[in-house]
C-alpha positions in Angstrom: -7.2 -21.5 -23.2 -4.6 -19.1 -23.9 -1.2 -20.3 -24.9 0.8 -19.5 -21.9 -1.3 -21.7 -19.7 -1.1 -24.3 -22.3 2.1 -24.2 -22.1 2.0 -24.8 -18.4 0.4 -27.8 -19.0 2.4 -29.4 -21.5 5.7 -28.6 -22.1 6.5 -30.7 -25.3 3.7 -28.7 -26.7 4.7 -25.5 -25.8 8.2 -25.8 -27.4 6.3 -27.1 -30.6 4.4 -23.6 -30.3 7.4 -21.7 -29.9 9.3 -23.6 -32.9 5.9 -22.9 -34.8 5.7 -18.9 -34.1 8.8 -18.5 -34.3 9.4 -20.5 -37.8 6.7 -17.8 -39.2 8.0 -14.7 -37.9 11.2 -15.3 -39.3 9.8 -16.0 -42.9 7.2 -13.3 -42.1 10.8 -11.1 -41.8 12.7 -12.1 -44.5 9.6 -11.9 -47.3 8.9 -8.3 -45.4 12.9 -7.5 -46.2 13.1 -6.8 -42.5 16.0 -8.8 -42.4 19.5 -7.7 -43.7 23.3 -7.9 -42.4 22.1 -5.7 -40.1 20.9 -7.7 -37.0 19.3 -4.3 -34.9 18.5 -2.2 -38.3 14.8 -3.4 -38.0 14.3 -2.7 -34.8 16.2 0.4 -34.9 14.1 2.4 -37.2 10.9 1.2 -36.1 11.8 2.8 -32.9 13.3 5.8 -34.6 9.9 6.0 -36.0 8.3 6.1 -33.1 10.2 7.9 -31.1 10.2 11.0 -33.7 6.1 10.8 -33.5 6.0 10.8 -29.9 8.8 14.1 -30.4 6.5 15.5 -33.1 3.0 15.7 -30.5 4.1 18.4 -28.1 2.8 21.6 -28.2 4.1 25.3 -26.8 0.4 26.8 -27.8 -1.5 24.0 -26.2 1.2 24.4 -23.2 0.8 28.4 -22.9 -3.4 27.4 -22.6 -3.0 24.3 -20.5 -0.5 27.2 -18.0 -3.0 29.4 -18.3 -6.4 27.5 -17.2 -4.2 25.8 -14.0 -3.0 28.9 -12.4 -6.2 31.2 -13.2 -6.9 30.9 -9.4 -5.3 29.5 -6.6 -5.8 25.3 -5.7 -4.5 24.9 -2.5 -4.7 21.5 -0.8 -8.3 20.3 0.0 -10.0 23.1 -1.5 -12.7 23.3 -3.8 -11.1 24.4 -7.2 -8.2 21.7 -6.3 -10.7 19.1 -6.8 -12.2 21.0 -10.2 -8.5 20.3 -11.7 -8.3 16.8 -10.4 -11.5 16.5 -12.1 -10.5 18.3 -15.2 -7.2 16.0 -15.4 -9.5 12.8 -15.4 -11.4 14.5 -18.0 -7.8 15.0 -20.2 -6.8 12.1 -19.5 -10.0 10.4 -20.4 -9.3 12.0 -23.8 -6.2 11.5 -24.7 -6.0 7.9 -24.5 -9.4 7.1 -25.6 -11.1 6.2 -22.4 -14.5 6.5 -22.6 -15.9 8.4 -19.7 -17.8 7.5 -16.4 -18.7 8.9 -13.4 -17.6 5.5 -11.3 -14.4 6.6 -11.2 -13.5 8.9 -7.7 -12.7 6.4 -5.3 -12.3 6.6 -1.4 -9.0 5.2 -1.1 -9.1 1.9 0.8 -12.3 1.0 -1.0 -12.6 -2.2 -3.6 -12.9 0.1 -6.1 -9.6 2.1 -5.0 -7.4 -1.2 -4.3 -8.6 -3.0 -7.7 -8.2 -0.2 -9.9 -4.5 -0.3 -9.3 -4.0 -4.3 -8.3 -5.5 -4.6 -11.5 -2.7 -2.9 -13.6 -1.0 -6.7 -13.1 -3.6 -9.1 -12.7 -3.5 -12.0 -14.8 -7.2 -11.1 -15.5 -6.2 -7.5 -16.1 -8.0 -4.6 -18.5 -6.3 -4.3 -21.8 -7.6 -0.8 -22.4 -6.3 2.6 -20.3 -8.1 3.1 -17.6 -8.2 6.4 -15.4 -9.0 7.1 -12.2 -9.3 9.1 -8.8 -8.6 8.5 -5.5 -9.3 10.2 -2.2 -7.1 10.0 0.9 -7.8 11.6 4.0 -4.7 13.3 5.6 -4.9 15.8 8.4 -5.0 19.1 6.4 -4.8 22.8 8.1 -7.4 25.7 7.9 -5.8 29.2 8.7 -8.1 31.4 11.0 -5.9 34.4 12.5 -2.7 35.3 11.7 -1.1 38.6 13.0 1.9 40.2 14.0 2.2 43.3 17.0 4.8 45.6 18.4 2.9 46.4 22.0 4.9 49.0 24.0 5.7 48.7 27.2 1.9 48.4 29.0 1.5 45.7 26.3 -0.7 47.9 24.6 -0.5 47.0 20.1 1.1 50.0 19.0 1.9 48.5 15.4 0.4 45.5 13.4 2.1 43.9 10.0 0.4 44.2 7.0 0.7 40.0 6.2 -1.3 40.1 2.9 0.2 40.8 -0.5 0.0 44.1 -2.4 -0.4 43.0 -5.8 -0.7 45.2 -8.8 -3.3 45.5 -11.7 -0.9 45.0 -13.7 -0.9 41.2 -12.5 -4.5 40.9 -12.7 -4.3 37.2 -11.6 -2.4 37.7 -9.0 -3.9 41.0 -8.3 -7.5 39.6 -8.1 -6.0 36.6 -5.9 -3.7 38.7 -3.0 -7.0 38.0 -0.2 -7.1 34.4 -1.2 -4.7 32.9 0.9 -3.2 33.7 3.6 0.3 33.5 4.1 0.9 31.4 6.5 2.8 27.8 7.7 1.6 24.9 7.0 1.4 22.6 10.2 2.9 25.5 12.1 1.6 25.7 16.0 -1.8 27.1 16.8 -0.9 29.4 19.4 0.1 32.7 20.4 3.5 34.3 21.8 4.9 37.2 23.0 9.1 38.4 23.3 11.5 40.3 22.2 13.0 40.0 18.6 15.9 38.8 17.7 17.2 38.6 14.5 19.1 35.0 14.1 20.6 35.3 10.4 19.4 32.0 8.6 18.2 30.0 11.5 20.9 27.7 10.9 22.4 25.9 14.3 25.8 27.4 14.0 23.5 30.6 13.2 22.2 30.1 17.3 25.2 28.8 18.5 27.4 32.7 17.4 24.7 33.8 19.2 24.9 32.5 22.3 28.7 32.7 21.9 28.5 36.7 21.8 26.1 36.7 25.0 22.8 37.6 23.4 20.4 35.1 25.3 17.4 33.7 23.3 15.3 32.1 26.1 11.6 33.9 25.4 12.1 35.6 22.5 10.6 36.2 19.0 13.3 34.7 16.3 13.7 36.6 13.1 15.0 34.8 10.5 15.3 35.0 6.6 15.3 32.1 4.3 17.6 30.3 3.1 20.6 27.9 3.6 18.4 25.3 5.2 14.3 24.0 5.1 11.9 25.9 7.3 10.9 23.5 9.4 14.8 23.4 10.7 14.8 27.0 11.6 11.6 26.1 13.8 13.4 23.7 15.2 16.3 25.3 16.3 14.5 28.1 17.0 12.7 26.2 19.5 15.6 24.3 20.9 17.7 27.5 22.0 14.9 28.9 23.7 12.8 30.8 21.7 9.0 31.1 21.6 8.4 32.1 17.5 9.9 32.4 14.7 8.8 35.0 11.5 10.8 34.3 8.5 11.0 36.7 5.2 12.7 36.2 1.4 15.9 38.6 1.7 16.2 40.5 -1.7 20.2 40.6 -0.8 20.0 36.6 -2.2 18.5 37.5 -5.3 21.5 38.6 -6.8 22.3 41.0 -9.5 18.5 41.8 -10.6 17.4 43.7 -8.1 15.7 47.6 -7.2 18.6 48.8 -6.1 20.9 47.9 -9.1 17.8 49.6 -11.4 14.9 47.5 -12.3 11.5 47.9 -11.9 10.2 45.5 -9.3 7.3 43.0 -10.5 5.1 43.0 -12.4 6.9 46.1 -13.8 10.3 44.6 -14.2 12.1 41.0 -13.5 13.1 42.6 -9.8 11.4 41.1 -6.7 8.1 42.7 -5.8 9.3 43.9 -2.3 5.4 42.2 -0.5 6.1 39.0 -2.2 5.8 36.1 0.8 6.9 32.6 0.8 4.1 30.7 1.8 5.3 26.8 3.3 5.3 23.8 5.8 7.2 24.1 8.8 7.2 21.2 10.7 9.6 18.0 10.8 9.4 16.0 7.0 12.2 15.0 7.4 11.4 12.9 9.9 8.7 11.9 8.0 6.3 12.7 5.1 2.8 12.4 4.1 -0.2 12.8 6.6 0.5 13.6 10.2 -1.4 11.2 12.1 -1.2 8.3 10.0 3.1 7.7 9.2 3.8 4.6 7.4 0.4 3.8 6.5 -2.5 5.7 4.0 -4.8 7.9 5.4 -8.3 6.7 5.1 -11.1 8.0 6.0 -11.8 5.8 8.2 -8.0 5.1 9.4 -6.6 5.4 12.6 -5.0 8.2 14.1 -1.6 8.9 16.4 -0.6 12.1 17.8 1.9 13.4 15.2 5.3 13.2 16.2 6.8 15.3 13.3 5.3 19.0 14.4 6.7 21.6 16.6 5.7 23.6 19.6 6.1 27.0 18.7 4.1 29.1 15.9 5.9 30.4 12.9 4.6 33.0 10.3 6.4 33.7 6.5 6.8 37.7 6.1 7.5 39.9 2.6 11.0 41.6 2.7 8.6 45.2 3.1 7.1 43.8 6.3 10.5 42.4 8.0 12.4 46.5 7.8 9.4 47.9 9.1 8.7 45.4 11.8 12.5 45.8 12.4 12.3 49.2 12.9 9.4 49.6 14.6 11.1 47.1 17.2 13.8 49.3 17.5 16.1 46.3 16.3 18.0 47.9 14.4 20.7 49.3 16.7 20.7 45.9 19.1 21.2 42.3 19.1 17.0 42.3 21.1 14.3 44.9 20.2 13.5 47.4 22.2 9.9 47.0 22.3 7.7 42.8 22.2 6.5 41.6 19.6 3.4 39.0 19.3 2.9 36.5 16.8 -0.4 35.5 17.0 -1.0 31.9 15.0 -4.2 30.4 14.7 -5.4 26.8 12.7 -7.7 24.3 12.7 -6.6 20.8 11.9 -8.8 18.1 10.7 -9.0 15.0 8.7 -9.8 16.7 4.6 -10.0 14.9 0.9 -7.6 14.7 -1.1 -7.7 14.0 -5.0 -5.0 11.4 -6.6 -5.7 11.3 -10.3 -4.1 8.5 -11.5 -4.5 6.7 -15.2 -2.6 3.6 -17.3 -1.5 2.0 -20.7 -1.6 -1.3 -19.9 1.7 -2.8 -21.3 2.2 -6.1 -23.2 4.1 -7.9 -20.0 1.9 -7.7 -17.1 5.0 -7.6 -14.5 6.8 -4.3 -14.8 5.4 -0.5 -14.2 6.7 2.6 -15.3 5.4 5.3 -13.3 5.6 8.9 -13.7 4.3 11.7 -11.6 3.9 15.7 -10.7 2.0 17.5 -8.1 -1.3 19.2 -8.9 -2.0 21.3 -6.2 -0.2 25.2 -5.3 0.5 27.6 -2.4 -1.4 30.2 -5.1 -1.2 30.4 -8.7 1.9 28.3 -8.9 1.9 29.1 -12.7 6.3 27.7 -12.4 5.5 25.3 -8.9 3.8 23.0 -10.0 1.8 24.3 -12.8 4.7 24.2 -15.6 5.7 20.7 -14.4 1.5 19.5 -14.6 1.5 21.1 -18.1 4.7 19.0 -19.4 3.4 16.1 -18.2 -0.2 16.7 -19.7 1.8 17.5 -23.7 3.8 13.6 -22.5 0.1 12.0 -22.6 -0.6 14.0 -25.1 2.2 12.3 -27.2 1.1 9.3 -25.6 -2.2 9.5 -27.0 -1.0 9.4 -30.6 1.2 6.5 -30.4 -2.0 4.9 -29.4 -4.2 5.6 -32.4 -1.6 4.3 -34.4 -2.2 0.9 -32.9 0.8 1.1 -31.0 1.3 -0.2 -27.4 3.7 -0.1 -24.8 5.7 -3.4 -23.8 6.2 -2.4 -19.9 2.2 -0.7 -18.6 2.8 3.3 -17.8 1.1 4.8 -14.9 0.9 8.9 -15.0 0.6 10.4 -11.4 -1.3 13.6 -10.4 -0.1 13.6 -6.9 -2.4 15.9 -4.9 -1.1 18.0 -1.2 2.5 17.9 -2.2 3.1 21.7 -0.7 1.8 20.4 2.8 4.2 17.3 3.4 4.5 15.5 0.2 0.9 13.9 1.3 -0.5 12.4 -2.1 2.7 11.2 -3.5 3.4 9.5 0.3 -0.1 8.0 1.0 -0.2 5.9 -2.8 3.4 4.5 -1.4 2.0 3.4 1.9 -1.0 2.4 0.2 0.8 0.2 -2.5 3.8 -0.2 -1.3 4.1 -3.7 -1.8 2.8 -3.3 -5.4 5.3 -1.0 -6.3 7.9 -2.8 -4.5 7.3 -5.9 -6.9 6.7 -4.4 -10.0 7.8 -0.7 -10.5 10.8 -0.3 -12.1 11.1 4.1 -12.3 9.6 6.7 -11.0 9.9 10.1 -13.3 9.0 12.8 -11.5 8.8 16.3 -12.4 7.7 19.6 -10.2 8.6 22.9 -11.0 9.8 22.3 -15.1 10.6 26.0 -16.3 11.2 29.0 -13.8 14.4 30.3 -15.3 17.4 29.5 -18.0 19.4 26.7 -16.6 18.5 23.1 -17.0 18.6 20.7 -14.0 18.7 17.0 -13.8 18.5 14.4 -10.6 18.9 11.2 -10.4 20.0 7.5 -9.1 23.3 6.1 -10.5 21.1 3.3 -12.4 19.0 6.1 -14.7 22.1 8.4 -15.7 22.7 7.1 -18.8 19.2 7.3 -19.6 19.0 10.1 -18.8 22.4 11.8 -20.1 21.3 9.7 -23.6 17.5 11.1 -24.0 18.8 14.6 -23.3 21.0 14.6 -26.5 18.3 13.5 -28.3 16.1 16.5 -27.2 16.8 19.8 -28.9 17.7 23.1 -27.4 14.7 24.7 -26.4 16.3 28.1 -27.5 19.5 27.2 -29.3 19.6 26.1 -32.6 22.7 23.4 -33.2 22.3 22.5 -29.3 20.8 19.8 -26.9 18.8 19.6 -23.9 21.6 18.6 -22.2 23.9 21.4 -23.1 21.1 23.1 -21.2 22.9 21.9 -18.2 25.3 25.0 -18.7 22.6 28.2 -19.4 22.8 30.8 -17.3 22.3 34.8 -17.5 19.1 36.9 -17.9 20.3 39.7 -19.4 21.6 37.5 -22.7 21.7 33.9 -23.8 25.2 32.6 -22.7 26.3 29.1 -22.6 29.1 28.2 -19.6 30.9 25.9 -21.3 32.8 24.6 -18.2 31.2 21.8 -16.0 32.5 23.3 -12.5 32.4 20.0 -11.4 35.5 18.0 -12.8 34.5 14.8 -13.4 30.9 15.1 -12.3 27.9 13.7 -14.8 25.8 16.8 -14.4 23.6 14.8 -12.7 22.6 15.5 -9.1 21.3 13.4 -5.6 17.7 13.4 -5.3 16.9 14.1 -1.8 13.5 15.1 -0.2 11.9 18.0 -2.4 9.3 16.8 -4.1 6.6 13.6 -4.9 10.0 10.7 -6.0 10.4 10.6 -2.1 8.6 7.4 -1.2 9.4 6.1 -4.1 13.6 6.3 -3.5 13.5 6.8 0.4 11.1 4.5 1.7 10.8 1.6 -1.2 14.6 1.9 -3.4 12.7 2.5 -6.7 15.2 4.1 -9.0 13.7 8.0 -9.5 14.6 10.9 -11.8 13.6 15.0 -11.3 14.2 17.9 -13.2 13.7 21.2 -14.0 14.8 25.0 -15.4 16.0 27.8 -13.1 18.0 30.8 -12.0 21.2 30.1 -10.1 23.3 32.4 -11.6 22.8 36.6 -10.1 21.8 37.5 -13.5 18.8 35.2 -13.3 15.4 36.7 -12.1 14.4 36.0 -8.7 11.5 33.5 -8.6 8.3 34.2 -6.5 8.3 30.7 -4.6 5.0 30.1 -3.1 4.0 33.4 -3.9 0.5 35.6 -6.1 3.4 36.4 -8.0 4.0 33.0 -9.6 1.7 33.6 -12.0 1.0 32.9 -15.6 1.9 36.4 -16.1 5.6 36.0 -14.9 6.3 33.1 -16.0 5.4 34.9 -20.1 7.4 37.3 -19.3 10.4 35.9 -17.5 10.1 32.4 -16.1 10.1 30.7 -20.0 9.0 33.3 -22.8 7.4 31.3 -25.8 7.0 28.4 -22.9 9.8 26.6 -25.0 11.2 25.2 -22.3 7.9 23.2 -20.4 8.1 21.2 -24.2 11.5 20.6 -23.9 11.0 19.1 -20.2 8.2 17.2 -21.8 9.5 15.8 -24.4 12.8 14.4 -22.3 10.2 13.0 -19.3 8.4 11.8 -22.0 11.3 10.1 -24.2 12.6 8.4 -21.0 9.2 7.1 -20.1 9.1 5.0 -23.6 12.5 4.1 -23.4 12.0 2.7 -20.0 8.7 1.1 -21.4 9.4 -0.8 -24.6 13.5 -1.5 -23.8 13.5 -5.2 -24.5 15.9 -5.1 -21.4 15.1 -2.0 -19.0 18.3 0.6 -19.2 18.7 0.7 -15.6 22.6 0.2 -15.0 23.7 -1.3 -11.8 27.4 -0.6 -12.0 26.9 3.1 -12.0 25.2 2.9 -8.7 27.5 0.5 -8.0 30.3 3.1 -8.7 28.5 6.0 -6.7 29.0 4.0 -3.5 32.7 4.7 -3.9 32.7 8.5 -4.3 29.8 8.4 -1.4 32.2 7.0 1.1 34.8 9.5 0.0 32.8 12.0 1.3 32.8 11.2 4.7 36.5 11.1 4.7 38.2 13.1 7.5 34.6 13.7 9.4 35.6 11.6 12.5 35.8 13.6 15.7 38.2 13.4 17.6 35.9 11.8 20.9 35.3 8.8 18.3 38.3 7.1 19.2 38.2 5.3 15.9 40.2 4.4 13.1 38.6 5.8 10.4 40.6 3.6 7.9 40.4 0.6 9.2 37.1 0.7 9.8 35.7 1.8 5.8 38.7 -0.5 4.5 36.3 -3.2 5.0 33.2 -1.2 3.3 35.3 -0.4 1.1 36.4 -4.1 0.0 32.3 -4.6 -0.3 31.8 -1.7 -2.5 34.3 -2.5 -5.0 32.6 -6.2 -5.1 29.6 -5.2 -6.3 31.4 -3.1 -8.4 33.5 -6.0 -10.4 29.4 -8.1 -9.7 27.5 -5.3 -11.6 29.9 -4.8 -13.9 29.6 -8.4 -15.1 25.4 -8.7 -14.9 25.7 -5.2 -17.4 28.3 -7.0 -19.7 25.7 -10.0 -19.2 22.2 -8.0 -20.0 24.1 -6.5 -23.2 25.6 -9.4 -24.6 22.1 -10.8 -23.8 20.2 -8.1 -26.1 22.4 -8.5 -28.5 21.9 -12.7 -28.7 18.2 -11.5 -28.9 19.0 -8.9 -31.9 21.2 -12.1 -33.4 18.7 -14.7 -33.5 16.5 -13.1 -36.0 19.6 -13.3 -38.3 19.8 -16.7 -37.6 23.1 -16.2 -36.0 22.4 -16.9 -32.3 21.1 -20.4 -31.3 20.4 -19.4 -27.6 19.8 -16.2 -24.6 21.5 -15.7 -21.7 20.0 -17.9 -19.0 21.1 -15.3 -16.3 19.1 -12.5 -18.2 16.1 -14.7 -20.1 15.4 -18.1 -18.1 13.7 -19.9 -21.9 13.4 -23.2 -19.8 10.6 -20.7 -17.3 7.3 -22.3 -17.5 6.7 -18.5 -17.7 8.2 -18.0 -21.3 5.5 -17.2 -23.9 6.5 -15.7 -27.4 3.5 -12.6 -28.9 4.0 -10.9 -32.1 4.3 -7.3 -31.0 1.8 -4.7 -32.8 2.8 -2.3 -34.3 6.6 -3.5 -34.6 4.9 -5.5 -37.5 6.5 -8.9 -37.0 8.6 -8.7 -33.4 9.3 -11.1 -31.4 8.2 -10.7 -27.3 10.3 -13.1 -24.8 9.4 -12.6 -21.8 11.3 -14.4 -19.8 10.2 -14.6 -16.1 11.5 -11.0 -16.0 14.5 -12.8 -14.5 16.6 -9.3 -15.4 13.2 -7.2 -13.3 14.2 -9.3 -10.8 17.1 -8.6 -10.0 17.0 -5.0 -10.2 14.4 -5.8 -7.8 17.3 -7.5 -5.9 19.0 -4.6 -5.6 16.4 -2.4 -4.4 15.6 -4.7 -1.8 18.9 -5.2 -0.5 19.8 -1.6 0.0 16.8 -1.2 2.3 16.5 -1.9 5.7 13.5 -3.2 7.5 14.7 -1.4 10.7 15.2 2.1 8.8 17.6 5.2 9.9 18.1 5.5 13.8 14.9 8.0 15.1 13.6 7.9 11.7 12.5 4.2 11.1 9.8 5.6 8.1 13.3 5.9 6.1 14.6 2.7 4.8 16.8 3.6 1.6 20.7 2.8 3.8 22.3 4.5 0.5 20.8 8.4 0.1 18.5 9.8 2.5 17.4 13.3 3.8 20.2 14.7 5.9 18.7 15.7 9.3 20.9 19.1 9.8 19.5 20.1 6.9 16.3 18.7 5.8 14.2 19.5 2.6 15.9 20.6 -0.2 13.8 24.3 -0.3 16.9 25.9 -1.8 15.7 23.7 -4.5 13.0 26.7 -5.3 14.9 29.7 -3.3 16.9 30.1 -6.4 19.9 31.6 -3.9 22.3 32.9 -6.4 25.3 31.5 -5.4 27.3 28.4 -7.1 25.1 25.9 -8.2 27.1 23.0 -7.2 27.5 24.1 -3.5 24.5 23.2 -1.8 23.3 22.2 1.5 23.6 18.6 2.2 20.1 18.2 1.9 19.2 19.5 -1.1 21.3 16.7 -3.1 20.7 14.1 -1.2 22.7 13.2 1.8 24.7 9.6 0.9 24.5 6.8 3.4 22.5 8.8 5.9 22.6 6.4 9.1 26.3 6.2 8.7 26.1 9.8 8.8 24.6 10.3 11.8 26.8 7.6 13.8 29.7 10.2 12.6 27.8 12.8 13.5 26.9 11.8 17.3 30.7 11.2 17.6 29.7 7.1 19.2 31.8 5.2 17.8 29.9 1.7 18.0 27.6 3.5 16.5 29.6 4.0 13.4 30.9 0.3 13.8 27.4 -0.8 13.8 26.1 1.4 10.8 29.5 0.3 9.0 29.1 -3.6 9.3 25.3 -2.6 8.2 25.9 -1.3 5.0 28.4 -4.2 4.4 26.0 -7.2 5.0 23.7 -5.6 2.7 26.6 -4.9 0.3 28.1 -8.2 0.4 24.2 -9.7 -0.1 23.8 -8.0 -3.1 26.8 -8.9 -4.5 25.7 -12.8 -3.9 22.7 -11.9 -5.6 23.7 -10.4 -8.8 26.1 -13.0 -9.9 23.6 -16.0 -9.2 
């Protein structure tokens, strides 16, 4: 019978065992010289040894080799190459984590084997060794059949047909060999044909369409031509549909590429850094901001035998992406140059088949000493074509972090908390793989997951950008300050937030946002969405990218997102891949091994004040509503929460100091609000290889409070008209949607981005303000107050 169960039967015997073991460990510590005048000295030295070993493992040559292997051929969701790479990642996990290979670890999602693979990680009889497996889900996927753009004469005869394919160049062998493998089309765009005169609609924002109407341009029955940028492509299509257009074409405008253009004397890729004029940005064009994941199973997992619904987040008009080169030719051939509406009719054909098909999430775990806390790391694996930056660079960084954890395991190290590694599928078409897992195991994640650390594009430019929930701010910053700058001696990764410029390495020493933490708000742009926006789990994401007019344009979702481009321009030397691997992994290590979770609730409470300030002056005249009176009560609730959070953080710190002091014989007790030493769940264990360490696991009261914080920012009711999203503190702005400019690299001020890019604070309240309905504003304000006040009470309990 285990010691824990014996304690549960006999509290007196339990206390004697604790006293005996505790005394023996203290003696061992004294004899080994680990107790001295520095209370935390031994702990700190051992922590540093482990972290130094971890940081010594990620390797640029291995990263370069993995990048070439994974970006050699296209691997769109559901393809043969996709499943090959899923199995390759499985093999990698098994090799690096010391898992015996077996052929019986590919499970149908929803099967007992699939359920057990995840749920057993926190079960009482859990496996004590690392595990790896693949879960197979069945979302609806598209197969492109025919895409065409034609110009017709007055008799309806075809007089010009666009070349929709990217041309490629033999100088980039991988891109050239793949130029015809993946058609240029929009995932989840409407199947059909449309004919009409062409109208240029700028970025396709609501304001752009309204300006055309004000100028007397009739959009009904027209084909809209929009350039990428400002808003997610699905919003462009929705706007076009609302304003009467019957189809939409999108192109990447080199005017958004800043200084590095052919017009300024730079050769086009692959002969130079300027954008190849034939490059096309593929992507999904449905209403991701209504709900992500499988179209036909919103809110529940897409098993092979799941019941299906008619999607409510797809649009009815077809859209197709085209290149800058094709867009110019189309404007000329259709006669749009001199008029607001083309002289000739344009036909758009978009034929696709849609049906459930398999995708493969590859998973691996390292079991922790305690059973009820899990740190999750993830990156998606699928790509639109080759994907050297998106997402292979992120996958490579994740792989290097896994190799470092494997090195620790071979020393006998074992984490305090369980670590779960994930290689998601079908992110590119709507965050599908991660969303299906989150819907499948939502209750389990809500109970056990302490944080989700995401990476997607880890390297595609010079500046390091970091996104995260405020509770992770301290961990993010301290960890970045412990990682060397990828290319500059004497600087840290934290300093790389100011790097800029292609022609020379330079540092922007001033943050253009005074008093900013430098950590941006997460939106809907990657696989963190289900964790943060539905389940309320703390999350982060990071990447290197170009942000200034002197940075090399990135060929997003194009054949030119290749290994050669990465070597030449994205990350020469693969230094940034390694910097992200170290930061991602070290954050995970610190989350997994910290005695008390390094999640700061007071930062989250403080951020709410900033969120509310953003709404100043947003009341419309039509609401006839007193903003200051209405928000005074909400701000008061926020201040009460800030006080409660600060008290909780102080007690956490005191409890940790008392814990260390106890080893030196200087403190008789622990905080009962952090450590419940009288609980029947308490026990002590030796923590190898921290020889002589004592682990007190007190029913995880700290994690219980973190879970309370999480649950109380969620609403079962969800956002109005978008109930999939449960988080009332942050969410995607319906006017902006997915932060597509996160990948577009438009060279505007990086800190002046659309709301959807960073995420919208108080999304339900924001929409209420946009509606101009005072009763709705009052309802959403009160809903927030109720949640915040409940949270304050819980933190003080």
